[in-house]
N, C-alpha and C positions, 0 to 999 in steps of 0.2 A: 485450418481449424476455425470454426465460426466464432464471432465475438462472444456469443453465449457460452460456448464450451471453454474458451480461454478465460472468461471471467469466473466460471465455476472452478477451473483449475487454480487460478490465482487466489481465489477465496480460501482454498485449502492451506495456503501458505501464510495467511494473515487472518486469523480467526477472531471472532468476538469471544468474550468470556462466556456469553450465553448465546446460543443459536437455536432457532426454531423454524422448522419447515412451514411454509404457508403456500400450499400447492407447489409450484416450481420455484417460487420465491424463497429467499432465506432471510429471516429477521435476525439481526445481530446487535448485541449490546456489549460494550466493553468499558463501562465507566466513563464514557465520553471521550476517550483517547483515540483519535484518528477516525476519519470518516469511514474507512473500510470496516472497522470493527464495531461501528455504531450506526449502521444503515441497513435498510432493506435492499438486498441484492435483487434487482428487478430483471430476471431472465426467465423466459418462458411465461407461463400463465398462472395467475393466482386462482384459488378455489372459489372465488366469488366474482360477480361483475365488477369491472374496474372501479366504479364509483364507490361500491361497498368495500372493496379491497383497500382503497385509500383510507376510508374511515377506520377499518380494522387496524391498519398499520399505525395510524395516528394514535389510537387507544393503546396499542402495545407499547409504544415508546413513552406515552404520557404516564402509564402505570409505573414505569421505571424512572420517572423524573427526568427524562431525556427529551430534548427537542427532536421531533420526528425527522428522519432523514432517509432518502432513497438514493441508491446508486443506480443510475439509468444509463446502460450502454447504448450507444448509437453507432450504426443503425440497428434496427430490429425491435426496439422498445418504444417506438413513436407513440403507439396508442396509450401505453401506460404513462408516458411523459405528458401527453395531453390531459389525461385524467388528473394527474397531480397538479398541473397548471390550472385546470378548471377549479380545483379545490383551493387555489390561492397559494400553493407551495412555490417558494422562490427558487430561482436557479443560482447555483454557485459555479464558479469558473470551470471551463472544460479541462479535463485531464486526458492527455494522450497516452495510449498504451502502445509502447514501442517494442519491437521484436528484432532479434538478430540471430544469425547462426553463430555457434561458438567456435567453429573451425577457424584456425588461423590467428586466434588471439595470442598476443605476445605474453611472455612471462612478466611478472611485476618487476619494475626497475628498482624497487626498494623492498626491504624485508616487510612482510605482512604477516601478522600473527592471526591464527584462526582458532577460535574457541567455541565449545558447544553452549556456553552460557555467557551472557553479557555481565561483565564485572562492573564495579562502580565507575571505573575510569571510562569504560565504553558508554555507560549510560550518561555520564557527564558530557561525553563527546558528541552524542547524538542530539542535535538541536532540531526538534520537530517544529517546522515552520518558524525557526529562529528562536524558540523558547525552550527553557528547561523542561524536563519530563515530569509529569505528575507521578505520584506513587504507584498507580495502577499500570504504568507503562511496561515495567519489567514482565509482568504476567502476560500482557498482550504480545509483547515481543517474542516470548517463548511459545506462542500459539501456532506451532507448525510441527510437522514430523521432522525431527532432527535438524533444526535450523543451525546455521553457523554464523559466528560474529567475527568480522574482520576488523583489524586495528593496525594502525601504523603509529609507532612512537619514534620521533626523531630526537627528542631531548629527554634527559633522565627525569624520572618521577621526582617531584610532584608536578612537573610541567604537564600540560594537557596532552592528550593524544592528538596527533596531527590529522588523522582521518579515521573514519569508521564506516562500516557498511554491514548489511545483513543479507544472507542468502538462504534459500530453501529450494529443494528439488521436488517436483511432482510430475510424474508421467513423462520423464524425459525433458522437462523444462526447468531451467534455473530461473527462479524469481528473485530479483534483486530489489532490495528496499533500503531505506535509511542511510543512503550515501550522504555523508557529511564531511566536509573538510573545514577544519578550524581556520578562521579568517587570517590568522597569523602565519599559516603555512600554505596559502593558496598560490596557484600558478607554479607549482612544482611537479605537476603530473600525478598527484596522489590519488585523485579520483580514478584515474586510469589504472593506477597500481592496484587499488582494492578491487576494482572490477576484474582485472586480470587474475588476481588471486582467487576470487570467487569463481571465475570461469574455469580455472584449472581444477578447483575443488569440485565443481559441478560435473565436469567431464569425467572425473574419476568415479562419479556416482551415476553415470549413464545419461547425463543431460546432453542434448544435441543443440538446443536452442535456448535463448534467454529472453525474458520479458521484464519490463519495468514500466513504471508509471511516472509521468512528468507533467506538471501543470503547464499549460500552453504558454504562460507568460515567463517561464524560466528559460530565457534565451541562452545563457551560458551552458546549462545542462543539455539543452537540445543540441547545441553545437558540438559538445563533447560526444554525445551519443551518436550523432550523425557521422562523426569521424570514425567511430568504432563500427559502423555499418548498420546501425539501427534505423528502421523505417517505421512509419505509423501503421499499425494494424487496424485500430479503431480508436474511438474515444468515448468517454462518458462524462456526465456531469452529475452533481448532486442536486436533489431537490430538497428544500427545507420547509417543513410545515410549521405551524404555530407552536411556540414553546408552551409547555404545560403551565397552568396557572399555579401561582404560589399560594400555598395554604396559609392562613393566618397562624401566627405563632401562639 
């Protein structure tokens, strides 16, 4: 599967609260929570010359009070990336898209609960880039066809969940996101356990392969996924345009 096709598939499992087609590109807004829900997915061609398309994307995000952002998969989007760069858009760290076959995954070593909705404990357990979630996060997290929310609890409530993760299946692919292990419970194999539980769930729904995204600087996660058989399929980075001007009160 090409990088473009895999990005289109992954986008169906983590949607913006608002989405609009712009030629082959997709403009997404989700209250500012996560890059994937608040960026233009730059696959294929826009309906305008690239210089004009960059200006259109800028205006679309400014009208929503958001800093313009573009998700640029590489290879294949070099021309668009150059157009964003020429307009002064900054580059954010590379993200690796990893894939693996689901065959041969072990069963989880600890009990993992799976639920169709994230409860308060799950939302508290997911630390997006190390920070608590904003109010809009729950709606963004539900933005897929029948997502599932995995959780490991080792100590009685009100102790925090030890680990959480999210999964969704699209066209035979299990897309895993939001893998978080509470720092008090690390080095116990819990990330592997939630991955295993999601893998079993995905296979029951016809998934044969798994994909996930990891920033290139997250060495512990990359080591874990390498042990599970993941390899790099492609990568992307975000381009950031100028923030909208604040209006006087």
